[in-house]
TIRO-2110 file (N, C-alpha, C; in Angstrom, 1 decimal):
// TIRO-2110
148.6, 215.7, 52.7, N, 1, A
149.9, 215.8, 53.5, CA, 1, A
149.9, 215.0, 54.7, C, 1, A
148.9, 214.2, 55.2, N, 2, A
148.5, 213.6, 56.3, CA, 2, A
148.7, 212.1, 55.7, C, 2, A
148.6, 212.2, 54.1, N, 3, A
149.1, 210.6, 54.0, CA, 3, A
150.2, 210.4, 54.1, C, 3, A
151.0, 212.0, 53.7, N, 4, A
153.2, 211.9, 53.7, CA, 4, A
153.0, 211.6, 55.3, C, 4, A
152.5, 211.7, 56.0, N, 5, A
153.0, 212.2, 57.8, CA, 5, A
152.4, 210.5, 58.0, C, 5, A
151.8, 210.2, 57.8, N, 6, A
151.1, 208.2, 58.5, CA, 6, A
152.3, 207.4, 58.0, C, 6, A
152.6, 207.8, 56.2, N, 7, A
153.8, 207.0, 56.2, CA, 7, A
154.8, 207.5, 56.6, C, 7, A
155.2, 208.4, 57.0, N, 8, A
156.5, 209.2, 58.0, CA, 8, A
156.5, 208.2, 58.6, C, 8, A
155.0, 208.4, 59.3, N, 9, A
155.3, 207.4, 61.1, CA, 9, A
155.8, 206.3, 61.3, C, 9, A
154.8, 206.2, 60.0, N, 10, A
154.9, 203.9, 59.4, CA, 10, A
156.5, 203.7, 59.7, C, 10, A
157.3, 205.0, 58.6, N, 11, A
158.6, 204.5, 58.1, CA, 11, A
159.5, 204.9, 59.3, C, 11, A
159.1, 205.7, 60.4, N, 12, A
160.1, 205.6, 61.8, CA, 12, A
159.4, 204.5, 62.6, C, 12, A
158.5, 204.3, 62.6, N, 13, A
157.9, 202.6, 63.5, CA, 13, A
158.9, 201.3, 63.2, C, 13, A
158.9, 201.8, 61.5, N, 14, A
159.4, 200.4, 61.2, CA, 14, A
161.4, 200.2, 61.3, C, 14, A
161.1, 202.1, 61.1, N, 15, A
163.2, 201.9, 61.1, CA, 15, A
163.5, 201.5, 62.5, C, 15, A
162.8, 202.1, 63.7, N, 16, A
163.2, 201.8, 65.3, CA, 16, A
162.9, 200.5, 65.4, C, 16, A
161.6, 199.7, 65.1, N, 17, A
161.9, 198.1, 65.0, CA, 17, A
162.9, 197.3, 64.3, C, 17, A
163.8, 197.8, 62.9, N, 18, A
164.5, 197.0, 62.7, CA, 18, A
166.1, 197.8, 63.5, C, 18, A
165.8, 199.2, 64.1, N, 19, A
167.3, 199.4, 64.3, CA, 19, A
167.2, 198.2, 66.0, C, 19, A
165.9, 198.8, 67.3, N, 20, A
166.0, 197.3, 68.0, CA, 20, A
166.8, 195.9, 67.8, C, 20, A
165.8, 196.0, 66.2, N, 21, A
166.9, 194.6, 66.7, CA, 21, A
167.8, 194.3, 66.2, C, 21, A
168.3, 195.6, 65.6, N, 22, A
169.7, 195.3, 64.5, CA, 22, A
170.7, 194.7, 66.1, C, 22, A
170.6, 196.4, 67.0, N, 23, A
171.1, 196.4, 68.8, CA, 23, A
170.8, 194.6, 69.1, C, 23, A
169.5, 194.1, 68.9, N, 24, A
169.7, 193.1, 69.8, CA, 24, A
170.9, 192.3, 69.4, C, 24, A
170.3, 191.9, 68.0, N, 25, A
171.3, 190.7, 67.4, CA, 25, A
172.8, 191.0, 67.4, C, 25, A
173.4, 192.8, 67.8, N, 26, A
174.4, 192.8, 67.7, CA, 26, A
174.7, 192.8, 69.4, C, 26, A
174.0, 193.1, 70.3, N, 27, A
174.4, 192.0, 71.5, CA, 27, A
174.7, 191.0, 71.6, C, 27, A
173.5, 190.4, 71.0, N, 28, A
174.0, 188.4, 71.1, CA, 28, A
175.4, 188.8, 70.3, C, 28, A
175.9, 188.8, 69.5, N, 29, A
177.2, 188.6, 68.3, CA, 29, A
177.8, 189.1, 69.0, C, 29, A
178.3, 190.2, 70.2, N, 30, A
179.2, 190.2, 70.8, CA, 30, A
179.1, 189.2, 72.2, C, 30, A
178.1, 188.6, 73.1, N, 31, A
178.1, 188.0, 73.7, CA, 31, A
178.3, 186.5, 73.5, C, 31, A
178.1, 186.0, 72.1, N, 32, A
178.7, 184.8, 71.3, CA, 32, A
180.6, 185.0, 71.1, C, 32, A
180.4, 186.1, 71.1, N, 33, A
181.7, 186.1, 70.4, CA, 33, A
182.5, 186.3, 72.0, C, 33, A
182.2, 186.9, 72.8, N, 34, A
183.1, 186.4, 74.2, CA, 34, A
182.9, 184.9, 74.5, C, 34, A
181.6, 184.0, 74.5, N, 35, A
181.5, 183.0, 74.6, CA, 35, A
182.9, 182.0, 73.5, C, 35, A
183.5, 182.2, 72.2, N, 36, A
183.9, 181.7, 71.5, CA, 36, A
185.2, 181.7, 71.9, C, 36, A
185.6, 183.1, 72.4, N, 37, A
186.7, 183.4, 73.1, CA, 37, A
187.3, 182.5, 74.4, C, 37, A
186.4, 182.6, 75.7, N, 38, A
186.3, 181.5, 76.2, CA, 38, A
186.8, 180.2, 75.8, C, 38, A
186.0, 179.9, 75.0, N, 39, A
186.0, 178.0, 74.7, CA, 39, A
187.0, 178.2, 73.8, C, 39, A
187.9, 179.1, 73.2, N, 40, A
189.3, 179.1, 72.5, CA, 40, A
190.4, 178.8, 73.5, C, 40, A
189.8, 180.0, 74.4, N, 41, A
191.3, 180.3, 76.0, CA, 41, A
191.0, 178.4, 76.5, C, 41, A
189.6, 178.0, 76.4, N, 42, A
189.5, 176.8, 77.5, CA, 42, A
190.2, 175.9, 76.4, C, 42, A
190.5, 175.7, 75.2, N, 43, A
190.6, 174.3, 74.6, CA, 43, A
192.2, 174.8, 74.4, C, 43, A
192.5, 175.8, 74.5, N, 44, A
194.1, 176.0, 74.6, CA, 44, A
194.8, 175.3, 75.7, C, 44, A
194.1, 176.2, 76.7, N, 45, A
194.4, 174.9, 77.6, CA, 45, A
194.5, 174.1, 78.0, C, 45, A
193.5, 173.3, 77.7, N, 46, A
193.2, 171.7, 77.8, CA, 46, A
194.3, 171.2, 76.6, C, 46, A
194.8, 171.7, 75.4, N, 47, A
195.5, 171.3, 74.4, CA, 47, A
197.3, 171.1, 75.0, C, 47, A
197.7, 172.2, 75.3, N, 48, A
199.1, 172.4, 76.5, CA, 48, A
198.8, 171.6, 77.8, C, 48, A
197.8, 171.2, 78.3, N, 49, A
197.8, 170.0, 79.6, CA, 49, A
197.8, 168.7, 79.2, C, 49, A
196.9, 168.5, 77.5, N, 50, A
197.4, 167.2, 76.6, CA, 50, A
199.0, 167.2, 76.8, C, 50, A
199.3, 168.1, 76.5, N, 51, A
200.8, 167.6, 75.6, CA, 51, A
201.8, 167.7, 76.8, C, 51, A
201.7, 168.0, 78.1, N, 52, A
202.1, 167.7, 79.3, CA, 52, A
202.0, 166.7, 79.5, C, 52, A
201.0, 166.0, 79.3, N, 53, A
200.4, 164.8, 79.5, CA, 53, A
201.3, 163.7, 79.1, C, 53, A
201.0, 163.9, 77.8, N, 54, A
201.5, 163.5, 76.9, CA, 54, A
202.8, 162.6, 76.7, C, 54, A
203.8, 164.2, 77.1, N, 55, A
205.2, 163.9, 78.0, CA, 55, A
205.3, 163.2, 78.8, C, 55, A
204.4, 163.6, 79.8, N, 56, A
204.8, 162.6, 81.1, CA, 56, A
204.6, 160.9, 80.9, C, 56, A
203.6, 160.6, 80.0, N, 57, A
203.7, 159.5, 79.9, CA, 57, A
204.7, 158.7, 79.2, C, 57, A
205.6, 159.6, 78.1, N, 58, A
206.7, 159.0, 77.4, CA, 58, A
207.5, 158.8, 78.5, C, 58, A
207.4, 159.9, 79.1, N, 59, A
208.8, 159.8, 80.4, CA, 59, A
208.7, 158.5, 80.9, C, 59, A
206.9, 158.4, 81.7, N, 60, A
207.4, 157.0, 82.2, CA, 60, A
207.5, 155.7, 81.7, C, 60, A
207.2, 155.8, 80.0, N, 61, A
207.3, 154.8, 79.7, CA, 61, A
208.4, 153.8, 79.4, C, 61, A
209.0, 155.1, 79.5, N, 62, A
210.7, 155.0, 78.8, CA, 62, A
211.1, 154.9, 80.4, C, 62, A
211.2, 154.8, 81.4, N, 63, A
211.9, 154.9, 82.8, CA, 63, A
210.8, 153.1, 83.2, C, 63, A
210.0, 152.9, 82.9, N, 64, A
209.1, 151.7, 83.2, CA, 64, A
210.5, 150.8, 82.4, C, 64, A
210.4, 151.1, 81.2, N, 65, A
211.0, 149.9, 80.5, CA, 65, A
212.7, 150.4, 80.7, C, 65, A
213.0, 151.3, 81.4, N, 66, A
214.8, 151.1, 81.7, CA, 66, A
214.1, 150.6, 82.7, C, 66, A
213.2, 150.7, 83.7, N, 67, A
213.6, 149.6, 85.4, CA, 67, A
213.4, 147.8, 85.0, C, 67, A
212.8, 147.9, 83.5, N, 68, A
212.6, 146.4, 82.9, CA, 68, A
213.5, 145.7, 83.1, C, 68, A
214.3, 146.3, 82.4, N, 69, A
215.9, 146.3, 82.4, CA, 69, A
216.6, 145.8, 83.3, C, 69, A
216.5, 147.4, 84.7, N, 70, A
216.9, 147.0, 85.6, CA, 70, A
216.7, 145.5, 86.7, C, 70, A
215.7, 145.2, 86.1, N, 71, A
215.2, 144.3, 87.0, CA, 71, A
215.9, 142.9, 87.0, C, 71, A
216.1, 142.8, 85.3, N, 72, A
217.1, 141.5, 84.8, CA, 72, A
218.2, 141.7, 86.1, C, 72, A
218.7, 142.3, 85.7, N, 73, A
220.0, 142.7, 85.8, CA, 73, A
220.2, 142.3, 87.9, C, 73, A
219.1, 143.0, 88.2, N, 74, A
219.1, 142.7, 89.8, CA, 74, A
219.0, 141.1, 90.3, C, 74, A
217.9, 140.7, 89.5, N, 75, A
217.5, 139.2, 89.8, CA, 75, A
219.1, 138.3, 89.3, C, 75, A
220.2, 138.4, 88.0, N, 76, A
221.2, 138.5, 88.5, CA, 76, A
222.1, 138.1, 89.6, C, 76, A
222.4, 140.0, 89.6, N, 77, A
223.1, 140.2, 90.9, CA, 77, A
222.9, 139.7, 92.1, C, 77, A
221.2, 139.7, 92.5, N, 78, A
220.9, 138.5, 94.0, CA, 78, A
221.5, 137.4, 93.4, C, 78, A
220.7, 136.6, 92.2, N, 79, A
221.7, 135.6, 92.6, CA, 79, A
222.8, 134.6, 92.8, C, 79, A
223.7, 136.1, 92.2, N, 80, A
225.5, 135.9, 92.0, CA, 80, A
225.5, 136.2, 93.6, C, 80, A
225.3, 137.1, 94.0, N, 81, A
225.5, 137.7, 95.6, CA, 81, A
224.8, 136.3, 96.5, C, 81, A
224.0, 135.4, 96.2, N, 82, A
223.5, 134.4, 96.7, CA, 82, A
224.2, 133.1, 97.3, C, 82, A
224.5, 132.9, 95.9, N, 83, A
225.3, 132.1, 95.3, CA, 83, A
226.8, 132.1, 96.1, C, 83, A
227.2, 133.2, 96.0, N, 84, A
228.6, 133.9, 96.7, CA, 84, A
228.5, 133.7, 98.1, C, 84, A
227.4, 134.1, 98.5, N, 85, A
227.4, 133.5, 100.2, CA, 85, A
227.4, 132.5, 100.6, C, 85, A
226.5, 131.5, 100.0, N, 86, A
226.0, 130.4, 99.9, CA, 86, A
228.2, 129.2, 99.9, C, 86, A
229.0, 129.7, 98.4, N, 87, A
229.9, 129.7, 98.4, CA, 87, A
230.4, 130.1, 99.8, C, 87, A
230.9, 131.3, 100.4, N, 88, A
231.5, 131.4, 101.6, CA, 88, A
230.7, 130.4, 103.0, C, 88, A
230.1, 130.4, 102.8, N, 89, A
229.1, 129.4, 103.6, CA, 89, A
230.2, 128.2, 104.0, C, 89, A
229.9, 127.8, 102.6, N, 90, A
231.0, 126.6, 102.5, CA, 90, A
232.1, 126.1, 102.7, C, 90, A
232.9, 127.4, 102.3, N, 91, A
234.1, 127.2, 103.1, CA, 91, A
234.7, 127.9, 103.6, C, 91, A
233.0, 128.5, 104.8, N, 92, A
233.7, 128.6, 106.2, CA, 92, A
233.9, 127.3, 107.0, C, 92, A
232.7, 126.7, 106.6, N, 93, A
232.0, 125.2, 107.2, CA, 93, A
233.1, 124.4, 107.4, C, 93, A
233.9, 124.6, 106.1, N, 94, A
235.2, 123.5, 105.0, CA, 94, A
236.2, 123.9, 106.4, C, 94, A
236.7, 124.9, 106.5, N, 95, A
237.9, 126.0, 106.9, CA, 95, A
237.6, 125.1, 108.3, C, 95, A
236.6, 124.9, 109.6, N, 96, A
236.4, 124.7, 110.6, CA, 96, A
236.6, 123.4, 110.6, C, 96, A
236.4, 122.4, 109.8, N, 97, A
236.8, 121.2, 110.1, CA, 97, A
237.7, 120.7, 110.3, C, 97, A
END
């Protein structure tokens, strides 16, 4: 009978030890799950921000490309205006004589 009691108490101690270990592991698992959810939320936020930045970069590139062709047109217009201005001044100067 004493041997059965010793076995019972040893089994109870072993069970308590294993129960504590399981509880500790469950808490660690819950903490890791929370950290995983936070990391996934952060990853989604960064992914969304990256997509927005990529769209802005594409729009900026299109704008810069468009303005590059406008520069050519503006240079041509400036030359034309300058020529018209000089032509006007020449006509004006000739008409005064």
